[in-house]
C-alpha positions in Angstrom: 0.2 0.3 -0.3 1.1 3.7 -1.2 1.2 6.5 1.7 -0.8 9.7 0.6 1.1 12.7 0.9 -1.7 13.9 3.7 -4.3 12.8 5.5 -7.3 14.9 6.1 -6.1 16.5 9.3 -8.8 18.6 11.2 -7.5 22.3 11.5 -7.8 22.0 15.1 -5.4 18.9 15.5 -3.0 20.9 13.2 -3.1 24.0 15.3 -2.0 21.9 18.7 0.9 20.1 16.3 2.4 23.2 15.7 2.2 24.7 18.9 4.1 21.8 20.5 6.4 21.9 17.1 7.1 25.5 17.5 7.7 24.6 21.0 10.8 22.1 20.1 8.8 19.1 20.9 8.4 16.5 18.1 5.2 15.3 17.4 2.8 13.0 14.9 -0.4 11.2 14.6 -1.2 7.7 15.0 -4.1 5.8 16.1 -7.0 4.6 14.5 -7.9 7.9 12.2 -4.4 7.2 10.8 -5.6 3.2 10.1 -8.8 4.3 9.0 -8.3 7.0 6.6 -5.8 4.7 5.0 -8.6 2.0 4.7 -10.4 5.1 3.2 -12.5 5.4 6.3 -13.7 8.5 6.8 -12.2 9.6 10.6 -11.5 12.7 12.3 -10.4 11.7 15.6 -6.7 11.6 15.4 -4.8 10.8 18.2 -1.4 12.6 19.2 1.7 11.6 20.2 4.3 13.8 21.0 7.5 14.0 22.8 6.4 16.3 25.1 5.6 15.4 28.8 2.5 15.9 30.3 3.9 18.6 32.5 4.8 20.4 29.7 1.8 19.6 27.7 -0.3 21.3 30.4 2.4 24.2 30.1 1.5 24.9 26.5 -2.3 24.8 26.7 -4.6 26.9 28.7 -7.6 24.5 28.4 -6.2 20.6 29.5 -7.9 17.6 31.1 -5.6 15.0 32.6 -7.1 11.9 31.7 -4.7 9.6 31.9 -1.4 10.9 33.4 0.2 8.1 34.5 0.0 6.8 30.5 1.1 10.1 29.6 -2.3 11.1 28.5 -3.9 14.8 28.2 -6.7 15.8 26.4 -6.3 19.5 24.9 -9.5 21.2 24.6 -10.0 23.1 21.4 -11.9 26.4 20.8 -14.8 24.5 20.3 -14.1 22.5 23.6 -13.6 19.2 21.5 -11.0 17.3 23.7 -8.4 16.1 21.6 -5.9 13.2 23.1 -2.0 14.1 23.4 0.4 11.5 24.8 3.9 11.4 25.4 6.4 9.1 23.8 6.2 6.2 25.8 7.4 2.3 26.1 6.1 -0.5 28.8 8.7 -0.9 31.7 6.4 -3.6 32.8 2.8 -5.2 32.9 0.4 -7.5 34.4 -1.0 -8.0 31.5 -4.3 -5.1 32.8 -2.4 -2.5 33.6 1.1 -1.0 32.4 4.1 0.9 34.0 5.4 3.3 31.5 8.5 5.3 30.4 8.6 8.6 28.7 11.5 10.1 26.9 11.5 7.7 24.1 11.3 8.1 20.2 8.1 7.8 18.1 9.6 4.4 16.7 10.2 3.1 20.0 6.4 4.6 20.9 5.2 2.7 17.6 7.0 -0.8 18.9 4.8 -0.8 22.0 1.3 -0.8 20.3 -0.3 -4.1 19.4 -1.0 -5.1 15.8 1.6 -3.2 12.8 -1.8 -1.7 11.2 -1.9 0.2 14.7 2.1 1.0 14.5 1.7 3.5 11.8 2.6 7.2 12.3 1.7 10.4 9.9 3.8 13.8 11.0 1.3 16.4 9.9 3.3 19.0 9.2 5.7 17.8 7.3 3.7 14.7 5.8 6.1 12.5 6.8 5.2 8.6 7.6 6.9 6.3 9.8 5.6 2.3 9.7 8.8 0.8 11.2 6.2 -2.9 11.3 5.0 -2.6 7.6 1.6 -1.9 8.8 0.6 -0.8 5.5 1.8 -3.8 3.9 -0.7 -5.8 6.3 -3.4 -3.1 5.7 -2.9 -4.1 1.9 -3.2 -7.7 2.7 -6.2 -7.7 5.0 -3.6 -9.0 8.0 -4.1 -8.6 11.9 -0.5 -9.2 12.8 0.8 -8.4 16.2 4.0 -6.2 16.6 6.9 -8.5 17.4 6.4 -11.0 19.9 2.5 -11.2 19.9 2.5 -13.6 23.0 4.8 -11.3 24.4 2.2 -8.5 23.1 -0.9 -10.5 24.7 1.2 -10.6 27.9 1.5 -7.4 28.2 -2.1 -6.4 28.1 -4.6 -9.6 27.1 -7.2 -7.1 25.9 -5.2 -7.5 22.8 -6.8 -10.6 22.3 -10.1 -9.3 22.3 -9.0 -6.2 20.2 -7.7 -8.6 17.5 -11.2 -10.4 17.2 -12.7 -7.0 17.0 -10.5 -5.2 14.1 -10.5 -8.5 11.9 -14.5 -8.9 12.4 -14.9 -5.1 11.6 -12.3 -4.5 8.7 -12.7 -8.7 7.1 -8.9 -9.3 8.2 -7.9 -12.7 8.7 -5.8 -13.0 12.1 -2.2 -14.1 10.8 -1.1 -17.5 12.4 1.2 -16.8 14.9 -0.4 -13.9 16.2 -3.9 -16.2 16.0 -1.9 -19.2 17.5 -0.5 -16.7 20.4 -4.3 -15.3 21.0 -5.7 -19.0 22.0 -2.4 -20.0 24.3 -3.3 -16.9 26.1 -6.6 -16.7 26.1 -6.8 -17.8 29.9 -5.5 -14.2 30.8 -8.7 -12.8 29.4 -10.6 -13.8 33.4 -8.0 -11.0 34.5 -10.0 -7.9 32.5 -12.4 -5.7 34.3 -15.9 -7.1 33.1 -16.1 -2.7 32.1 -13.1 -3.6 29.8 -14.7 -6.9 28.2 -18.3 -5.5 28.2 -16.9 -2.7 25.9 -15.3 -4.7 23.6 -17.6 -7.0 23.1 -20.3 -3.9 22.8 -18.3 -2.3 20.2 -17.8 -5.8 18.2 -21.0 -6.0 17.9 -21.8 -2.8 16.5 -18.8 -2.7 14.1 -18.7 -6.0 12.7 -19.3 -6.5 9.1 -20.8 -10.1 10.0 -22.4 -10.2 14.0 -22.2 -14.5 13.3 -18.0 -14.0 12.2 -17.5 -12.1 15.1 -19.5 -14.1 18.2 -18.5 -17.2 16.1 -14.5 -15.6 17.0 -15.0 -15.1 20.1 -16.0 -18.9 20.9 -13.4 -20.9 18.4 -10.3 -18.1 20.5 -11.7 -19.5 24.0 -13.4 -16.3 24.9 -16.4 -17.1 25.3 -16.1 -20.0 27.6 -14.1 -17.8 30.1 -16.8 -14.7 30.2 -19.9 -15.2 28.6 -20.5 -19.3 29.2 -24.3 -18.8 28.7 -23.5 -18.5 25.2 -21.1 -21.4 24.7 -24.3 -24.2 26.0 -26.0 -24.6 23.1 -25.4 -28.1 20.4 -23.7 -27.1 16.9 -26.6 -27.3 15.2 -28.4 -25.0 17.1 -25.3 -22.8 17.6 -25.4 -22.5 14.1 -29.1 -21.8 13.9 -28.6 -18.7 16.3 -25.5 -17.3 14.6 -27.6 -17.6 11.1 -30.4 -15.2 13.0 -28.2 -12.7 14.5 -26.8 -11.8 10.9 -30.7 -10.8 9.8 -31.7 -8.4 12.9 -32.6 -4.7 11.7 -29.7 -3.2 13.5 -26.8 -4.6 15.7 -28.1 -4.1 19.2 -25.6 -5.3 21.8 -28.1 -5.4 24.2 -30.3 -7.8 22.3 -28.0 -10.0 20.2 -26.7 -10.8 23.8 -29.7 -11.3 25.1 -30.8 -13.3 22.3 -27.8 -15.7 22.0 -27.6 -16.1 25.6 -29.5 -19.3 27.9 -29.5 -16.6 31.0 -29.7 -13.1 29.7 -29.6 -11.2 33.1 -26.8 -13.4 34.4 -24.9 -13.1 31.3 -25.6 -8.9 31.4 -24.8 -8.4 35.4 -21.4 -10.5 34.7 -20.6 -7.7 32.4 -21.4 -5.4 34.3 -24.2 -3.8 32.4 -26.9 -0.9 33.8 -30.0 -1.9 35.8 -32.0 -1.0 32.3 -30.1 -2.9 30.5 -29.9 -6.1 32.4 -33.9 -5.4 33.1 -34.4 -5.1 29.1 -32.4 -8.4 28.9 -34.4 -10.4 31.4 -37.6 -9.5 29.4 -36.2 -10.2 26.3 -35.5 -13.8 27.2 -38.9 -14.0 29.0 -40.6 -13.1 26.2 -38.9 -14.2 22.9 -40.1 -17.3 22.7 -43.9 -16.5 23.4 -45.6 -15.7 19.8 -49.3 -14.7 19.4 -51.4 -15.9 16.6 -51.3 -12.6 14.5 -54.7 -13.3 13.3 -56.3 -12.6 17.2 -56.7 -9.3 18.4 -57.4 -10.4 21.8 -54.4 -12.6 22.2 -52.4 -9.9 20.1 -53.5 -7.0 22.8 -52.8 -9.5 25.9 -49.0 -10.9 25.0 -48.5 -6.7 24.2 -49.9 -5.9 28.0 -47.8 -8.7 29.3 -44.7 -8.2 27.3 -44.7 -4.4 27.8 -41.6 -3.1 26.9 -39.9 -5.9 25.4 -42.4 -6.2 22.5 -40.2 -3.9 20.2 -37.3 -6.5 20.9 -38.7 -9.4 20.4 -40.5 -8.3 17.6 -37.0 -7.8 16.0 -35.7 -11.2 16.8 -39.2 -12.4 15.1 -39.1 -11.0 12.5 -34.8 -12.4 12.0 -36.6 -15.7 12.0 -38.5 -14.8 9.1 -42.2 -15.2 11.3 -43.0 -12.2 12.6 -44.1 -9.6 9.7 -47.8 -10.4 10.5 -47.3 -9.8 14.1 -45.1 -6.8 13.7 -48.6 -5.6 11.4 -50.9 -6.6 14.5 -49.2 -4.8 16.9 -48.7 -1.6 14.8 -52.6 -1.8 14.6 -53.0 -2.2 17.6 -50.9 0.6 18.9 -53.0 2.9 15.7 -55.8 2.3 17.5 -54.8 3.5 20.8 -55.7 0.3 23.0 -55.5 0.1 26.4 -52.5 -2.1 27.6 -51.6 -1.2 31.1 -53.3 0.0 33.8 -52.5 3.3 33.7 -54.8 3.3 30.3 -57.8 2.3 32.6 -60.5 5.4 32.6 -60.7 4.0 36.7 -57.9 4.8 38.9 -57.5 3.5 42.2 -59.2 6.4 44.3 -61.9 5.6 42.1 -62.3 2.5 43.5 -61.9 3.7 47.2 -64.2 5.9 47.0 -67.0 3.5 45.7 -66.3 1.8 49.1 -63.0 -0.5 48.4 -60.8 -0.5 50.9 -57.2 0.8 50.4 -55.4 -2.4 49.7 -54.1 -5.6 48.2 -57.6 -5.9 46.8 -57.3 -2.3 44.7 -54.6 -3.9 42.7 -56.5 -7.3 41.9 -59.5 -5.4 40.6 -57.7 -2.9 38.5 -55.7 -5.4 36.6 -59.2 -7.3 36.1 -60.6 -4.6 35.1 -57.4 -4.4 32.3 -58.3 -7.7 31.5 -61.7 -7.1 30.0 -60.8 -3.7 28.5 -58.2 -5.7 26.9 -60.5 -8.5 25.9 -62.7 -5.2 24.4 -61.3 -2.0 24.3 -64.8 -0.5 24.3 -65.4 -1.3 27.8 -62.8 1.5 28.6 -65.3 4.0 30.3 -65.8 5.5 33.9 -69.1 4.1 34.1 -68.6 0.8 32.6 -65.6 0.1 34.5 -66.9 0.8 38.0 -70.3 -0.9 37.2 -67.6 -4.7 36.4 -65.6 -3.2 39.6 -69.1 -3.3 42.0 -70.4 -6.6 40.0 -66.5 -8.2 41.3 -66.8 -7.1 44.8 -70.5 -7.8 45.2 -70.3 -11.5 43.7 -67.2 -11.9 45.2 -65.3 -13.2 42.3 -62.1 -10.8 42.6 -59.1 -12.7 41.0 -55.9 -13.0 42.7 -54.5 -13.1 39.1 -56.2 -12.5 36.0 -53.1 -12.9 34.0 -52.2 -16.7 33.6 -48.7 -17.4 35.1 -48.3 -13.8 36.3 -48.2 -14.4 40.1 -50.6 -11.4 40.8 -47.7 -9.1 40.0 -47.7 -5.5 38.1 -46.7 -6.8 34.6 -49.7 -6.1 33.4 
């Protein structure tokens, strides 16, 4: 691959480079933006590597954020308050596979030598339009290959997260992982257990969102052994079932990481909890797992409304799964008809409130909630019943006859899912 004469570097990045160079500090553009632009992808998020120390960077620029001083990184804010990461040339002194102790005062060549893969070890001088590619990263870009810088085993033992990064880059760009690099990844996969859940989640989610084919990304995690360590609930399926699931994930309309994880997992809430996802994501995953196997008859408006009432926030996620599986278009149309009609599906959609029942003499307590759920069931059967006089009359009949059910929805245990 021939290097272009220059890259489309934003003016604000050039301003930072000019000031550093004018102060006598050698400065280069490095990282993913250099790689992506060489591959023809637009990326303006250029990282800057410089001979200046963090203290010297902060003296030169009035507005900075110390985002990682121990690793030599300072964010310089431009005139629009946009941060640009500026990192001192460095090399690793020691590492435990998760955290590195670095030493400053090295050259750009030594700085590139500590990077993970050859395609990420290319530097471009933004003012002289010069290039540094000591590990033939351009050749690997042309050959569509992921290759570790130097000894792959050493690279992975310096930071085991690099194993996951190799999988993500390969699936994003459609590259192959060079044999020695792949063998070293498999041979050091046990080190993944020492990573933080947050770093693993970030790689897993970013990999799903950026992969050309999600199935290939997931399959690489499986073959390298990462699923067994971090996502064991995804690794429990038999081979035939696994292939069926992988075929479906490539048909999702959008590569939603929570949806795909919940779909593939045999215990979505456990998987998402282990990845330290937010409470909202864990609840969402649990709802997807609970309802992804439920499919009402699209031809029965009552069944569709009752299913929507119980599935609640999971309706759209389950529809995405059903459509990807090739059996959801009719249900999607039926759901849309319910929404257009504005049919009541939740207790707060009812024309009566708990206070209305208390006013008619029903004591506050569990019976009020049970009656409201019973009324919702009546309204789901026939939405035209949702008028205050009619619902109060039905409530009175239930109380008078002593037939207030404890749980009108089969299987909900009297809870609030309705």
